[in-house]
C-alpha positions as CSV (number, residue, x, y, z in Angstrom):
1,A,64.3,136.4,218.0
2,V,66.8,133.6,219.0
3,Q,67.7,136.6,222.1
4,A,64.3,136.9,222.9
5,R,63.2,133.6,223.7
6,L,66.8,132.5,225.1
7,G,68.7,135.8,226.1
8,T,72.2,136.2,224.8
9,P,74.1,133.6,223.3
10,S,77.1,132.3,224.3
11,I,77.5,128.8,222.0
12,L,77.2,128.8,218.4
13,L,77.5,125.0,216.7
14,N,77.1,125.2,213.3
15,G,76.0,121.6,212.2
16,A,74.4,122.3,208.6
17,G,75.9,120.1,206.5
18,G,75.8,117.3,203.0
19,N,77.1,116.5,199.6
20,D,74.8,117.4,196.4
21,P,74.4,114.4,194.6
22,K,74.7,116.3,191.6
23,A,78.3,116.6,192.9
24,T,79.8,112.9,192.9
25,V,81.7,111.1,190.2
26,T,79.1,108.6,189.2
27,A,79.5,105.4,186.5
28,E,77.1,108.3,184.2
29,L,78.6,111.7,185.5
30,K,83.2,112.2,185.3
31,F,84.6,114.6,187.2
32,E,84.8,117.6,183.8
33,D,81.3,117.5,183.5
34,I,79.9,118.6,186.6
35,A,78.4,121.5,186.9
36,L,79.2,124.5,188.4
37,S,76.1,125.0,190.2
38,A,76.6,121.8,191.8
39,W,80.3,122.6,192.9
40,Q,79.0,125.8,194.4
41,G,75.6,124.2,195.7
42,N,78.5,122.2,198.4
43,F,80.6,125.5,199.4
44,D,76.8,127.4,199.6
45,L,75.9,124.7,201.9
46,N,78.8,123.5,203.8
47,L,80.4,126.9,203.8
48,V,78.4,129.5,203.5
49,G,75.2,128.7,204.7
50,G,76.6,125.8,207.2
51,V,79.1,128.4,208.6
52,L,79.6,131.7,207.2
53,L,76.3,133.1,207.7
54,P,75.7,131.6,211.6
55,C,78.4,133.5,212.4
56,Q,78.2,136.8,211.0
57,V,74.6,136.8,212.5
58,F,76.1,135.4,216.1
59,G,79.6,136.1,215.4
60,P,79.5,140.4,216.9
61,T,76.7,139.1,219.6
62,L,78.9,137.2,221.0
63,C,82.0,139.1,220.8
64,A,80.3,142.0,222.5
65,A,79.3,139.4,225.6
66,G,83.3,139.7,225.4
67,R,82.9,135.6,226.0
68,G,81.5,132.2,223.7
69,S,81.8,129.5,221.6
70,I,81.4,127.9,218.2
71,I,82.3,124.7,216.9
72,N,82.4,123.2,212.9
73,I,81.3,120.5,212.1
74,A,83.5,119.8,209.8
75,S,84.6,116.2,209.0
76,V,87.6,113.5,208.0
77,G,86.7,114.4,204.0
78,G,88.1,117.6,205.0
79,L,91.7,116.6,205.7
80,V,91.6,113.4,203.1
81,A,90.2,113.1,200.2
82,V,86.6,111.5,199.6
83,P,86.7,109.1,196.4
84,N,84.3,110.9,193.5
85,A,83.9,113.5,195.9
86,A,85.6,116.3,195.1
87,A,83.4,119.3,195.9
88,Y,82.2,117.8,199.1
89,S,85.8,117.5,200.7
90,A,87.1,120.8,198.8
91,S,84.7,122.1,200.9
92,K,84.9,121.0,204.5
93,A,88.6,121.2,203.4
94,A,87.9,124.7,203.5
95,L,85.7,125.0,206.5
96,I,88.5,123.5,209.0
97,M,90.5,126.9,207.8
98,M,87.9,129.6,208.0
99,T,87.9,128.0,211.5
100,R,91.2,128.9,212.2
101,S,90.7,131.8,210.3
102,L,88.2,133.1,212.3
103,A,89.3,131.7,215.3
104,V,92.9,134.1,215.2
105,D,89.9,136.8,213.6
106,L,87.6,136.6,216.9
107,G,90.5,135.4,219.8
108,P,90.8,139.1,220.5
109,R,87.2,139.8,220.4
110,G,87.1,136.5,223.7
111,V,85.6,134.4,221.3
112,R,86.7,130.8,220.7
113,V,85.9,129.1,217.2
114,N,86.6,125.7,216.8
115,A,85.8,122.7,214.5
116,V,85.0,118.8,215.2
117,S,86.0,116.0,212.0
118,P,83.6,112.9,212.4
119,G,84.6,110.3,210.4
120,W,81.6,107.3,210.3
121,V,78.4,108.5,212.4
122,R,75.3,106.1,212.2
123,T,72.6,109.1,210.9
124,P,70.0,108.9,208.1
125,M,72.5,110.8,205.9
126,A,74.8,108.0,206.6
127,D,72.4,105.1,206.1
128,E,71.7,106.2,202.6
129,E,75.4,106.3,202.0
130,M,75.8,102.8,202.8
131,S,72.8,102.2,199.5
132,V,75.7,101.9,197.6
133,I,77.8,99.4,199.4
134,M,74.5,97.8,200.7
135,Q,73.7,97.4,196.0
136,R,77.4,96.7,195.7
137,D,77.5,93.3,198.2
138,G,74.7,92.6,198.1
139,V,74.8,93.0,202.2
140,D,72.4,94.9,205.2
141,L,72.6,97.8,206.5
142,E,74.4,96.4,209.0
143,G,76.6,94.4,206.6
144,A,77.5,98.0,205.1
145,Y,78.7,99.5,207.8
146,A,80.7,96.9,208.7
147,L,82.9,97.1,205.7
148,A,83.4,100.7,205.7
149,T,84.5,100.8,208.8
150,K,86.4,97.1,209.2
151,N,90.2,99.1,208.6
152,L,89.5,101.0,211.5
153,P,91.2,100.8,214.8
154,L,87.5,100.9,216.1
155,R,85.7,98.8,213.5
156,R,82.6,100.2,214.2
157,P,80.9,103.8,212.9
158,S,80.6,106.7,215.6
159,R,77.0,107.1,217.4
160,P,75.6,111.0,217.4
161,E,75.8,110.9,220.9
162,E,80.0,110.9,221.1
163,I,79.9,113.5,219.3
164,A,77.7,115.9,220.7
165,G,80.5,114.8,223.9
166,V,83.4,116.2,222.0
167,V,80.9,119.5,221.1
168,A,80.2,119.7,224.5
169,F,83.5,119.4,225.8
170,L,84.4,122.4,223.2
171,A,81.6,124.6,224.8
172,S,82.9,123.9,228.1
173,A,85.1,125.7,230.9
174,D,87.1,122.9,230.2
175,A,87.8,124.0,227.0
176,S,88.3,127.5,227.5
177,F,92.1,127.8,226.1
178,I,91.7,125.7,223.0
179,T,90.9,128.1,219.9
180,G,91.4,126.9,216.2
181,S,91.8,123.3,217.3
182,N,90.1,120.9,214.8
183,I,89.6,117.9,216.7
184,V,89.4,113.9,214.9
185,V,86.7,111.8,216.1
186,D,86.8,109.2,213.1
187,G,87.6,105.9,214.9
188,G,91.0,106.0,214.0
189,S,90.9,105.8,210.6
190,L,93.6,108.4,210.4
191,V,96.6,106.7,211.7
192,V,95.4,103.7,209.7
193,D,98.1,103.1,206.8
194,V,96.3,102.4,203.8
195,G,99.5,100.9,201.9
196,M,99.9,98.8,204.5
197,L,96.7,96.6,204.2
198,A,97.7,94.3,202.0
199,F,100.2,93.4,204.3
200,E,97.4,92.8,207.0
């Protein structure tokens, strides 16, 4: 259907993802009590449905054309541990490794595969996650984002268009020799030594 409407694709952006609340540790739900189905739900969404199946459908078309770019939306949560969200972090870490593996497998067939790992982005999903901070600290949405990003060098979340710009770069001819990479777009969160923040 896509080919009939738009012609042969040359870019595949895999952006579906999320976190199953049933796989998130809370005061009421301990790590050891998370159901296997909730764990599997995160992997089904972030890895299987979000990356594997689209790549299986569109990958052969890109390879047949001998060109193309696949970009997977990962997360800094796949690079560092997210509190109380082991299933989410593990699924995003697996996505980053799948990106590297696909780059190795599809590169000889002319297809580049890369990932983008955002930190906090102003989206409806992130807005919803901010509700935890809003309730805990009695702040509004802006205050919650300020608290969530107070230790980032850039001191703010990103805008969706800032992530889109990186995706557009990876899909462009300017990135023609980049494959198997994971570009972190996080406002600098991964460069902060959290153990030294007490001295700030």
